[in-house]
A tleap script that builds the chain and sets N, CA, C and O, in Angstrom:
source leaprc.protein.ff14SB
mol = sequence {
  NMET GLU ALA PRO PHE TRP PRO ASP ASN GLU
  LYS THR PRO PRO ALA PHE ILE GLN PRO GLU
  VAL LYS ILE THR GLN GLN PRO GLU ASN LYS
  LYS PRO ASP LEU GLN ASP LYS VAL ALA SER
  TYR PRO PHE LYS SER LYS THR GLN MET ARG
  LYS ILE GLN THR ALA LEU LYS ASN ALA GLY
  PHE TYR LYS GLY LYS ILE ASP GLY LYS THR
  GLY PRO GLN THR LYS SER ALA ILE LYS ALA
  PHE GLN LYS SER LYS LYS LEU LYS PRO ASP
  GLY LEU VAL GLY LYS LYS THR TRP VAL GLU
  LEU SER LYS TYR LEU LYS CASN
}
set mol.1.N position { 158.758 70.495 162.853 }
set mol.1.CA position { 158.900 69.780 164.101 }
set mol.1.C position { 159.320 68.356 163.773 }
set mol.1.O position { 158.770 67.729 162.868 }
set mol.2.N position { 160.292 67.855 164.513 }
set mol.2.CA position { 160.768 66.499 164.306 }
set mol.2.C position { 159.772 65.518 164.901 }
set mol.2.O position { 159.037 65.831 165.838 }
set mol.3.N position { 159.770 64.319 164.327 }
set mol.3.CA position { 158.912 63.277 164.863 }
set mol.3.C position { 159.429 62.878 166.235 }
set mol.3.O position { 160.642 62.816 166.438 }
set mol.4.N position { 158.536 62.606 167.184 }
set mol.4.CA position { 158.980 62.202 168.511 }
set mol.4.C position { 159.689 60.853 168.461 }
set mol.4.O position { 159.429 60.045 167.570 }
set mol.5.N position { 160.567 60.614 169.398 }
set mol.5.CA position { 161.311 59.364 169.459 }
set mol.5.C position { 160.620 58.399 170.413 }
set mol.5.O position { 160.193 58.788 171.500 }
set mol.6.N position { 160.514 57.170 170.010 }
set mol.6.CA position { 160.079 56.118 170.916 }
set mol.6.C position { 160.777 54.835 170.501 }
set mol.6.O position { 161.184 54.704 169.347 }
set mol.7.N position { 160.921 53.904 171.400 }
set mol.7.CA position { 161.679 52.689 171.114 }
set mol.7.C position { 161.118 51.917 169.921 }
set mol.7.O position { 159.913 51.912 169.671 }
set mol.8.N position { 162.033 51.260 169.186 }
set mol.8.CA position { 161.637 50.493 167.998 }
set mol.8.C position { 160.698 49.341 168.320 }
set mol.8.O position { 159.923 48.914 167.463 }
set mol.9.N position { 160.758 48.837 169.539 }
set mol.9.CA position { 159.907 47.693 169.864 }
set mol.9.C position { 158.462 48.089 170.129 }
set mol.9.O position { 157.608 47.220 170.308 }
set mol.10.N position { 158.173 49.387 170.158 }
set mol.10.CA position { 156.790 49.840 170.323 }
set mol.10.C position { 156.270 50.310 168.976 }
set mol.10.O position { 156.933 51.081 168.283 }
set mol.11.N position { 155.079 49.845 168.603 }
set mol.11.CA position { 154.526 50.192 167.296 }
set mol.11.C position { 153.819 51.546 167.303 }
set mol.11.O position { 153.713 52.188 166.258 }
set mol.12.N position { 153.349 51.976 168.433 }
set mol.12.CA position { 152.673 53.271 168.511 }
set mol.12.C position { 153.372 54.123 169.570 }
set mol.12.O position { 153.960 53.587 170.510 }
set mol.13.N position { 153.311 55.431 169.422 }
set mol.13.CA position { 153.979 56.298 170.395 }
set mol.13.C position { 153.285 56.238 171.749 }
set mol.13.O position { 152.072 56.039 171.828 }
set mol.14.N position { 154.060 56.410 172.805 }
set mol.14.CA position { 153.430 56.439 174.133 }
set mol.14.C position { 152.433 57.592 174.223 }
set mol.14.O position { 152.594 58.611 173.550 }
set mol.15.N position { 151.428 57.434 175.036 }
set mol.15.CA position { 150.374 58.437 175.162 }
set mol.15.C position { 150.881 59.745 175.750 }
set mol.15.O position { 150.262 60.792 175.558 }
set mol.16.N position { 152.005 59.694 176.465 }
set mol.16.CA position { 152.474 60.904 177.131 }
set mol.16.C position { 153.249 61.855 176.223 }
set mol.16.O position { 153.602 62.951 176.658 }
set mol.17.N position { 153.519 61.478 174.998 }
set mol.17.CA position { 154.270 62.354 174.102 }
set mol.17.C position { 153.391 63.539 173.717 }
set mol.17.O position { 152.267 63.364 173.247 }
set mol.18.N position { 153.912 64.741 173.918 }
set mol.18.CA position { 153.173 65.955 173.608 }
set mol.18.C position { 153.925 66.738 172.547 }
set mol.18.O position { 155.142 66.596 172.426 }
set mol.19.N position { 153.223 67.563 171.776 }
set mol.19.CA position { 153.903 68.358 170.764 }
set mol.19.C position { 154.858 69.369 171.402 }
set mol.19.O position { 154.666 69.800 172.539 }
set mol.20.N position { 155.874 69.729 170.650 }
set mol.20.CA position { 156.850 70.701 171.121 }
set mol.20.C position { 156.192 72.066 171.247 }
set mol.20.O position { 155.442 72.480 170.363 }
set mol.21.N position { 156.466 72.764 172.337 }
set mol.21.CA position { 155.907 74.095 172.570 }
set mol.21.C position { 157.075 75.070 172.677 }
set mol.21.O position { 157.994 74.870 173.471 }
set mol.22.N position { 157.028 76.114 171.876 }
set mol.22.CA position { 158.079 77.123 171.937 }
set mol.22.C position { 157.633 78.247 172.857 }
set mol.22.O position { 156.512 78.743 172.745 }
set mol.23.N position { 158.509 78.646 173.763 }
set mol.23.CA position { 158.206 79.726 174.679 }
set mol.23.C position { 158.981 80.947 174.218 }
set mol.23.O position { 160.198 80.903 174.039 }
set mol.24.N position { 158.254 82.031 174.032 }
set mol.24.CA position { 158.910 83.268 173.615 }
set mol.24.C position { 158.763 84.311 174.706 }
set mol.24.O position { 157.796 84.301 175.468 }
set mol.25.N position { 159.714 85.194 174.771 }
set mol.25.CA position { 159.663 86.270 175.752 }
set mol.25.C position { 159.532 87.590 175.022 }
set mol.25.O position { 159.988 87.743 173.889 }
set mol.26.N position { 158.894 88.551 175.697 }
set mol.26.CA position { 158.797 89.887 175.135 }
set mol.26.C position { 160.140 90.575 175.293 }
set mol.26.O position { 160.867 90.300 176.248 }
set mol.27.N position { 160.477 91.453 174.381 }
set mol.27.CA position { 161.705 92.218 174.550 }
set mol.27.C position { 161.675 92.972 175.880 }
set mol.27.O position { 160.611 93.389 176.338 }
set mol.28.N position { 162.831 93.142 176.489 }
set mol.28.CA position { 162.894 93.786 177.801 }
set mol.28.C position { 162.307 95.190 177.797 }
set mol.28.O position { 161.733 95.624 178.795 }
set mol.29.N position { 162.446 95.902 176.684 }
set mol.29.CA position { 161.970 97.276 176.637 }
set mol.29.C position { 160.480 97.391 176.337 }
set mol.29.O position { 159.947 98.500 176.356 }
set mol.30.N position { 159.786 96.285 176.061 }
set mol.30.CA position { 158.357 96.334 175.755 }
set mol.30.C position { 157.566 95.831 176.950 }
set mol.30.O position { 157.625 94.654 177.305 }
set mol.31.N position { 156.833 96.736 177.556 }
set mol.31.CA position { 155.962 96.347 178.650 }
set mol.31.C position { 154.654 95.850 178.054 }
set mol.31.O position { 154.230 96.337 177.006 }
set mol.32.N position { 154.005 94.882 178.709 }
set mol.32.CA position { 152.722 94.423 178.199 }
set mol.32.C position { 151.711 95.564 178.236 }
set mol.32.O position { 151.660 96.319 179.206 }
set mol.33.N position { 150.912 95.690 177.191 }
set mol.33.CA position { 149.906 96.748 177.196 }
set mol.33.C position { 148.683 96.280 177.970 }
set mol.33.O position { 148.613 95.133 178.411 }
set mol.34.N position { 147.735 97.169 178.126 }
set mol.34.CA position { 146.551 96.855 178.915 }
set mol.34.C position { 145.817 95.640 178.365 }
set mol.34.O position { 145.340 94.803 179.132 }
set mol.35.N position { 145.722 95.536 177.048 }
set mol.35.CA position { 145.035 94.391 176.447 }
set mol.35.C position { 145.690 93.095 176.913 }
set mol.35.O position { 144.993 92.133 177.235 }
set mol.36.N position { 147.026 93.059 176.953 }
set mol.36.CA position { 147.726 91.864 177.413 }
set mol.36.C position { 147.387 91.565 178.860 }
set mol.36.O position { 147.126 90.415 179.213 }
set mol.37.N position { 147.388 92.602 179.709 }
set mol.37.CA position { 147.113 92.397 181.123 }
set mol.37.C position { 145.680 91.971 181.359 }
set mol.37.O position { 145.427 91.024 182.104 }
set mol.38.N position { 144.741 92.659 180.733 }
set mol.38.CA position { 143.330 92.305 180.913 }
set mol.38.C position { 143.067 90.927 180.337 }
set mol.38.O position { 142.328 90.131 180.917 }
set mol.39.N position { 143.669 90.652 179.204 }
set mol.39.CA position { 143.457 89.365 178.550 }
set mol.39.C position { 144.043 88.221 179.356 }
set mol.39.O position { 143.670 87.066 179.148 }
set mol.40.N position { 144.954 88.519 180.272 }
set mol.40.CA position { 145.594 87.444 181.004 }
set mol.40.C position { 144.655 86.728 181.971 }
set mol.40.O position { 144.891 85.567 182.306 }
set mol.41.N position { 143.611 87.385 182.418 }
set mol.41.CA position { 142.683 86.697 183.309 }
set mol.41.C position { 141.290 87.242 183.166 }
set mol.41.O position { 141.126 88.461 183.214 }
set mol.42.N position { 140.323 86.464 183.001 }
set mol.42.CA position { 140.318 85.225 182.265 }
set mol.42.C position { 139.976 85.484 180.799 }
set mol.42.O position { 139.599 84.564 180.072 }
set mol.43.N position { 140.109 86.738 180.370 }
set mol.43.CA position { 139.616 87.160 179.079 }
set mol.43.C position { 140.711 87.154 178.031 }
set mol.43.O position { 141.739 87.812 178.198 }
set mol.44.N position { 140.500 86.422 176.961 }
set mol.44.CA position { 141.544 86.279 175.961 }
set mol.44.C position { 141.081 86.627 174.553 }
set mol.44.O position { 141.853 86.491 173.604 }
set mol.45.N position { 139.868 87.061 174.402 }
set mol.45.CA position { 139.381 87.342 173.058 }
set mol.45.C position { 138.592 88.645 173.032 }
set mol.45.O position { 138.214 89.187 174.070 }
set mol.46.N position { 138.354 89.132 171.818 }
set mol.46.CA position { 137.536 90.340 171.669 }
set mol.46.C position { 136.121 90.096 172.180 }
set mol.46.O position { 135.488 90.994 172.735 }
set mol.47.N position { 135.633 88.876 171.990 }
set mol.47.CA position { 134.290 88.543 172.470 }
set mol.47.C position { 134.221 88.705 173.979 }
set mol.47.O position { 133.252 89.250 174.506 }
set mol.48.N position { 135.235 88.239 174.666 }
set mol.48.CA position { 135.247 88.352 176.115 }
set mol.48.C position { 135.415 89.809 176.544 }
set mol.48.O position { 134.828 90.238 177.537 }
set mol.49.N position { 136.216 90.567 175.797 }
set mol.49.CA position { 136.378 91.987 176.124 }
set mol.49.C position { 135.068 92.737 175.896 }
set mol.49.O position { 134.763 93.689 176.615 }
set mol.50.N position { 134.291 92.308 174.896 }
set mol.50.CA position { 132.971 92.919 174.666 }
set mol.50.C position { 132.065 92.696 175.875 }
set mol.50.O position { 131.257 93.558 176.224 }
set mol.51.N position { 132.207 91.526 176.512 }
set mol.51.CA position { 131.404 91.251 177.710 }
set mol.51.C position { 131.766 92.237 178.816 }
set mol.51.O position { 130.892 92.729 179.530 }
set mol.52.N position { 133.049 92.518 178.952 }
set mol.52.CA position { 133.489 93.475 179.965 }
set mol.52.C position { 132.904 94.847 179.654 }
set mol.52.O position { 132.361 95.511 180.537 }
set mol.53.N position { 133.017 95.270 178.398 }
set mol.53.CA position { 132.491 96.580 178.007 }
set mol.53.C position { 130.975 96.649 178.193 }
set mol.53.O position { 130.446 97.668 178.639 }
set mol.54.N position { 130.287 95.578 177.855 }
set mol.54.CA position { 128.837 95.533 178.019 }
set mol.54.C position { 128.458 95.662 179.494 }
set mol.54.O position { 127.555 96.420 179.848 }
set mol.55.N position { 129.150 94.922 180.341 }
set mol.55.CA position { 128.868 94.996 181.779 }
set mol.55.C position { 129.153 96.395 182.316 }
set mol.55.O position { 128.384 96.928 183.117 }
set mol.56.N position { 130.268 96.990 181.869 }
set mol.56.CA position { 130.596 98.356 182.296 }
set mol.56.C position { 129.535 99.348 181.841 }
set mol.56.O position { 129.166 100.264 182.576 }
set mol.57.N position { 129.049 99.151 180.619 }
set mol.57.CA position { 128.011 100.040 180.081 }
set mol.57.C position { 126.718 99.874 180.876 }
set mol.57.O position { 126.081 100.861 181.245 }
set mol.58.N position { 126.331 98.622 181.137 }
set mol.58.CA position { 125.117 98.353 181.914 }
set mol.58.C position { 125.213 98.914 183.327 }
set mol.58.O position { 124.204 99.288 183.926 }
set mol.59.N position { 126.445 98.970 183.858 }
set mol.59.CA position { 126.654 99.499 185.202 }
set mol.59.C position { 126.775 101.027 185.200 }
set mol.59.O position { 126.836 101.650 186.260 }
set mol.60.N position { 126.811 101.628 183.998 }
set mol.60.CA position { 126.868 103.078 183.892 }
set mol.60.C position { 128.270 103.672 183.896 }
set mol.60.O position { 128.424 104.871 184.129 }
set mol.61.N position { 129.287 102.869 183.645 }
set mol.61.CA position { 130.664 103.354 183.694 }
set mol.61.C position { 131.308 103.517 182.317 }
set mol.61.O position { 132.364 104.140 182.208 }
set mol.62.N position { 130.703 102.979 181.281 }
set mol.62.CA position { 131.309 103.013 179.948 }
set mol.62.C position { 130.298 103.571 178.963 }
set mol.62.O position { 129.161 103.106 178.887 }
set mol.63.N position { 130.726 104.574 178.211 }
set mol.63.CA position { 129.816 105.209 177.249 }
set mol.63.C position { 130.276 105.010 175.808 }
set mol.63.O position { 129.623 105.485 174.879 }
set mol.64.N position { 131.390 104.314 175.617 }
set mol.64.CA position { 131.955 104.129 174.281 }
set mol.64.C position { 131.303 103.005 173.498 }
set mol.64.O position { 130.316 102.403 173.921 }
set mol.65.N position { 131.888 102.748 172.349 }
set mol.65.CA position { 131.423 101.684 171.460 }
set mol.65.C position { 131.884 100.326 172.002 }
set mol.65.O position { 133.015 100.185 172.469 }
set mol.66.N position { 131.012 99.353 171.935 }
set mol.66.CA position { 131.360 97.999 172.362 }
set mol.66.C position { 132.066 97.336 171.178 }
set mol.66.O position { 131.431 96.781 170.281 }
set mol.67.N position { 133.408 97.414 171.206 }
set mol.67.CA position { 134.187 96.944 170.065 }
set mol.67.C position { 135.195 95.854 170.416 }
set mol.67.O position { 135.882 95.345 169.531 }
set mol.68.N position { 135.292 95.493 171.680 }
set mol.68.CA position { 136.218 94.432 172.080 }
set mol.68.C position { 137.658 94.895 172.204 }
set mol.68.O position { 138.556 94.078 172.407 }
set mol.69.N position { 137.891 96.203 172.083 }
set mol.69.CA position { 139.247 96.744 172.199 }
set mol.69.C position { 139.403 97.434 173.542 }
set mol.69.O position { 138.476 98.073 174.039 }
set mol.70.N position { 140.583 97.298 174.121 }
set mol.70.CA position { 140.845 97.922 175.404 }
set mol.70.C position { 141.617 99.209 175.187 }
set mol.70.O position { 142.847 99.211 175.127 }
set mol.71.N position { 140.887 100.289 175.072 }
set mol.71.CA position { 141.495 101.595 174.903 }
set mol.71.C position { 141.437 102.372 176.201 }
set mol.71.O position { 141.048 101.831 177.236 }
set mol.72.N position { 141.822 103.642 176.152 }
set mol.72.CA position { 141.834 104.466 177.374 }
set mol.72.C position { 140.462 104.619 178.015 }
set mol.72.O position { 140.350 104.696 179.239 }
set mol.73.N position { 139.411 104.662 177.187 }
set mol.73.CA position { 138.055 104.808 177.736 }
set mol.73.C position { 137.654 103.554 178.521 }
set mol.73.O position { 137.045 103.654 179.586 }
set mol.74.N position { 137.994 102.383 177.995 }
set mol.74.CA position { 137.673 101.131 178.695 }
set mol.74.C position { 138.476 101.035 179.987 }
set mol.74.O position { 137.939 100.671 181.034 }
set mol.75.N position { 139.767 101.362 179.908 }
set mol.75.CA position { 140.623 101.306 181.095 }
set mol.75.C position { 140.100 102.235 182.186 }
set mol.75.O position { 140.051 101.866 183.359 }
set mol.76.N position { 139.716 103.427 181.792 }
set mol.76.CA position { 139.186 104.403 182.747 }
set mol.76.C position { 137.893 103.886 183.376 }
set mol.76.O position { 137.673 104.046 184.576 }
set mol.77.N position { 137.053 103.274 182.572 }
set mol.77.CA position { 135.780 102.735 183.074 }
set mol.77.C position { 136.025 101.591 184.060 }
set mol.77.O position { 135.342 101.487 185.079 }
set mol.78.N position { 136.999 100.738 183.753 }
set mol.78.CA position { 137.320 99.628 184.659 }
set mol.78.C position { 137.786 100.186 186.001 }
set mol.78.O position { 137.346 99.723 187.054 }
set mol.79.N position { 138.679 101.184 185.966 }
set mol.79.CA position { 139.183 101.778 187.204 }
set mol.79.C position { 138.063 102.432 188.011 }
set mol.79.O position { 137.994 102.263 189.229 }
set mol.80.N position { 137.194 103.170 187.342 }
set mol.80.CA position { 136.081 103.822 188.041 }
set mol.80.C position { 135.154 102.778 188.674 }
set mol.80.O position { 134.690 102.948 189.802 }
set mol.81.N position { 134.895 101.707 187.940 }
set mol.81.CA position { 134.055 100.629 188.464 }
set mol.81.C position { 134.712 100.014 189.699 }
set mol.81.O position { 134.057 99.786 190.716 }
set mol.82.N position { 136.024 99.748 189.594 }
set mol.82.CA position { 136.736 99.150 190.722 }
set mol.82.C position { 136.678 100.054 191.953 }
set mol.82.O position { 136.460 99.574 193.066 }
set mol.83.N position { 136.868 101.348 191.762 }
set mol.83.CA position { 136.802 102.288 192.888 }
set mol.83.C position { 135.428 102.238 193.539 }
set mol.83.O position { 135.314 102.257 194.764 }
set mol.84.N position { 134.382 102.172 192.714 }
set mol.84.CA position { 133.016 102.165 193.253 }
set mol.84.C position { 132.732 100.901 194.062 }
set mol.84.O position { 131.877 100.905 194.948 }
set mol.85.N position { 133.445 99.830 193.758 }
set mol.85.CA position { 133.249 98.554 194.461 }
set mol.85.C position { 134.303 98.319 195.539 }
set mol.85.O position { 134.390 97.235 196.116 }
set mol.86.N position { 135.110 99.368 195.803 }
set mol.86.CA position { 136.168 99.292 196.809 }
set mol.86.C position { 137.186 98.185 196.491 }
set mol.86.O position { 137.684 97.497 197.383 }
set mol.87.N position { 137.475 98.038 195.197 }
set mol.87.CA position { 138.501 97.112 194.731 }
set mol.87.C position { 139.736 97.918 194.360 }
set mol.87.O position { 139.653 99.133 194.179 }
set mol.88.N position { 140.855 97.268 194.248 }
set mol.88.CA position { 142.096 97.949 193.844 }
set mol.88.C position { 141.898 98.491 192.425 }
set mol.88.O position { 141.692 97.713 191.494 }
set mol.89.N position { 141.958 99.814 192.250 }
set mol.89.CA position { 141.704 100.406 190.929 }
set mol.89.C position { 142.932 100.332 190.011 }
set mol.89.O position { 143.584 101.341 189.744 }
set mol.90.N position { 143.232 99.118 189.535 }
set mol.90.CA position { 144.410 98.923 188.695 }
set mol.90.C position { 144.078 98.834 187.210 }
set mol.90.O position { 144.981 98.758 186.377 }
set mol.91.N position { 142.801 98.844 186.877 }
set mol.91.CA position { 142.406 98.768 185.471 }
set mol.91.C position { 142.478 97.377 184.891 }
set mol.91.O position { 142.310 97.201 183.684 }
set mol.92.N position { 142.726 96.385 185.724 }
set mol.92.CA position { 142.806 94.995 185.277 }
set mol.92.C position { 141.585 94.231 185.763 }
set mol.92.O position { 141.139 94.412 186.896 }
set mol.93.N position { 141.053 93.388 184.913 }
set mol.93.CA position { 139.877 92.613 185.294 }
set mol.93.C position { 140.347 91.258 185.818 }
set mol.93.O position { 140.555 90.311 185.060 }
set mol.94.N position { 140.506 91.198 187.137 }
set mol.94.CA position { 140.869 89.954 187.805 }
set mol.94.C position { 139.616 89.276 188.331 }
set mol.94.O position { 138.495 89.641 187.977 }
set mol.95.N position { 139.829 88.283 189.183 }
set mol.95.CA position { 138.701 87.510 189.718 }
set mol.95.C position { 137.670 88.384 190.426 }
set mol.95.O position { 136.480 88.318 190.121 }
set mol.96.N position { 138.126 89.195 191.365 }
set mol.96.CA position { 137.189 90.003 192.165 }
set mol.96.C position { 136.434 90.999 191.287 }
set mol.96.O position { 135.227 91.184 191.442 }
set mol.97.N position { 137.156 91.636 190.366 }
set mol.97.CA position { 136.497 92.600 189.476 }
set mol.97.C position { 135.487 91.883 188.599 }
set mol.97.O position { 134.374 92.375 188.410 }
set mol.98.N position { 135.860 90.721 188.056 }
set mol.98.CA position { 134.933 90.014 187.178 }
set mol.98.C position { 133.694 89.547 187.928 }
set mol.98.O position { 132.593 89.585 187.379 }
set mol.99.N position { 133.855 89.108 189.171 }
set mol.99.CA position { 132.686 88.683 189.962 }
set mol.99.C position { 131.690 89.832 190.059 }
set mol.99.O position { 130.487 89.633 189.890 }
set mol.100.N position { 132.189 91.027 190.331 }
set mol.100.CA position { 131.312 92.192 190.441 }
set mol.100.C position { 130.747 92.605 189.082 }
set mol.100.O position { 129.558 92.905 188.967 }
set mol.101.N position { 131.606 92.620 188.045 }
set mol.101.CA position { 131.155 93.029 186.704 }
set mol.101.C position { 130.106 92.084 186.136 }
set mol.101.O position { 129.132 92.524 185.525 }
set mol.102.N position { 130.303 90.796 186.337 }
set mol.102.CA position { 129.403 89.800 185.741 }
set mol.102.C position { 127.957 89.958 186.226 }
set mol.102.O position { 127.028 89.474 185.578 }
set mol.103.N position { 127.772 90.621 187.344 }
set mol.103.CA position { 126.417 90.869 187.862 }
set mol.103.C position { 125.638 91.809 186.932 }
set mol.103.O position { 124.410 91.869 186.992 }
set mol.104.N position { 126.353 92.536 186.080 }
set mol.104.CA position { 125.717 93.510 185.185 }
set mol.104.C position { 125.504 92.980 183.771 }
set mol.104.O position { 125.141 93.739 182.872 }
set mol.105.N position { 125.725 91.690 183.570 }
set mol.105.CA position { 125.444 91.076 182.273 }
set mol.105.C position { 124.055 90.477 182.327 }
set mol.105.O position { 123.690 89.804 183.291 }
set mol.106.N position { 123.285 90.730 181.282 }
set mol.106.CA position { 121.944 90.164 181.219 }
set mol.106.C position { 122.043 88.733 180.741 }
set mol.106.O position { 122.741 88.443 179.770 }
set mol.107.N position { 121.356 87.848 181.410 }
set mol.107.CA position { 121.394 86.415 181.033 }
set mol.107.C position { 120.446 86.099 179.924 }
set mol.107.O position { 120.359 84.948 179.496 }
savepdb mol mol.pdb
quit
């Protein structure tokens, strides 16, 4: 990355200079997998996915291993949970689904 430019008469860079961010796109033929979709809101790590699996298990919808991976068993459990709560059964953990799921996490 190149050093940012600022006028010679200033000894320090302006506070608004931010590092360069590269934006990449997925190939057109690759659709995001479930992990990408679920991870998009608000869960981005295996730890957070474990919370989803734990809540699903506590609610009686998931019988698999709590491993932080979004496989077919987790997706199926999310959909079944959503149906039971009269939410759109899309297999994605959005705001409404998370509000309901979080009730099944022990504090």
